[in-house]
C-alpha positions as a printed Julia matrix, in Angstrom:
80×3 Matrix{Float64}:
 47.52  193.87  -63.39
 46.62  192.28  -60.14
 48.39  191.05  -57.08
 48.12  187.54  -58.5
 50.57  188.4   -61.3
 52.92  190.07  -58.84
 52.92  186.98  -56.64
 53.4   184.63  -59.6
 56.28  186.73  -60.87
 57.84  186.8   -57.41
 57.63  183.01  -57.11
 59.16  182.5   -60.57
 61.92  184.99  -59.75
 62.62  183.13  -56.5
 62.65  179.77  -58.27
 65.17  181.05  -60.8
 67.42  182.48  -58.11
 67.4   179.18  -56.22
 68.4   177.41  -59.45
 71.3   179.86  -59.82
 72.36  179.09  -56.25
 72.35  175.36  -57.01
 74.39  175.99  -60.15
 76.87  178.06  -58.13
 77.21  175.21  -55.64
 77.96  172.82  -58.48
 80.55  175.29  -59.83
 82.3   175.35  -56.45
 82.26  171.53  -56.28
 83.73  171.12  -59.76
 86.36  173.88  -59.68
 86.62  175.9   -56.47
 88.09  179.34  -56.91
 87.45  182.99  -56.15
 85.04  183.45  -59.08
 83.01  180.4   -58.1
 82.73  181.66  -54.51
 81.75  185.13  -55.71
 79.08  183.56  -57.91
 77.83  181.48  -54.97
 77.68  184.39  -52.52
 75.96  186.62  -55.07
 73.38  184.0   -55.93
 72.59  183.4   -52.25
 72.02  187.15  -51.75
 69.85  187.17  -54.88
 67.81  184.2   -53.63
 67.23  185.79  -50.22
 66.16  189.06  -51.83
 63.8   187.23  -54.17
 62.22  185.3   -51.31
 61.63  188.57  -49.46
 59.53  189.72  -52.42
 57.43  186.59  -52.07
 56.88  187.23  -48.37
 56.26  191.0   -48.68
 52.67  190.91  -50.05
 51.56  188.64  -47.24
 52.95  190.86  -44.51
 52.12  194.32  -45.91
 48.56  193.83  -47.12
 47.0   194.42  -43.74
 48.16  197.18  -41.41
 46.29  198.44  -38.39
 43.17  196.55  -39.36
 42.75  197.93  -42.88
 43.98  196.68  -46.21
 46.84  198.52  -47.83
 46.62  199.25  -51.57
 49.0   197.36  -53.78
 51.27  199.21  -56.19
 49.02  198.07  -59.04
 45.86  199.37  -57.37
 47.55  202.68  -56.61
 48.69  202.97  -60.23
 45.15  202.3   -61.47
 43.71  204.8   -58.99
 46.07  207.49  -60.25
 45.23  206.67  -63.88
 48.6   205.44  -65.12
């Protein structure tokens, strides 16, 4: 596995969570209630968390001038 697959998976995960947020907004518009609001708040938290996974590889790859190993590279190095 490479970082490319991780990034693709992160983007797809984020896309799906944004779609859930849109669906939750539609649920609130059609029949507002406690369950619809809970669904909306949960999907927003899910979308934010998913987007943080997309941003993480860009910000953690380089630290103090040298490249940090990805989880996949570390796994391969250890022989798993």
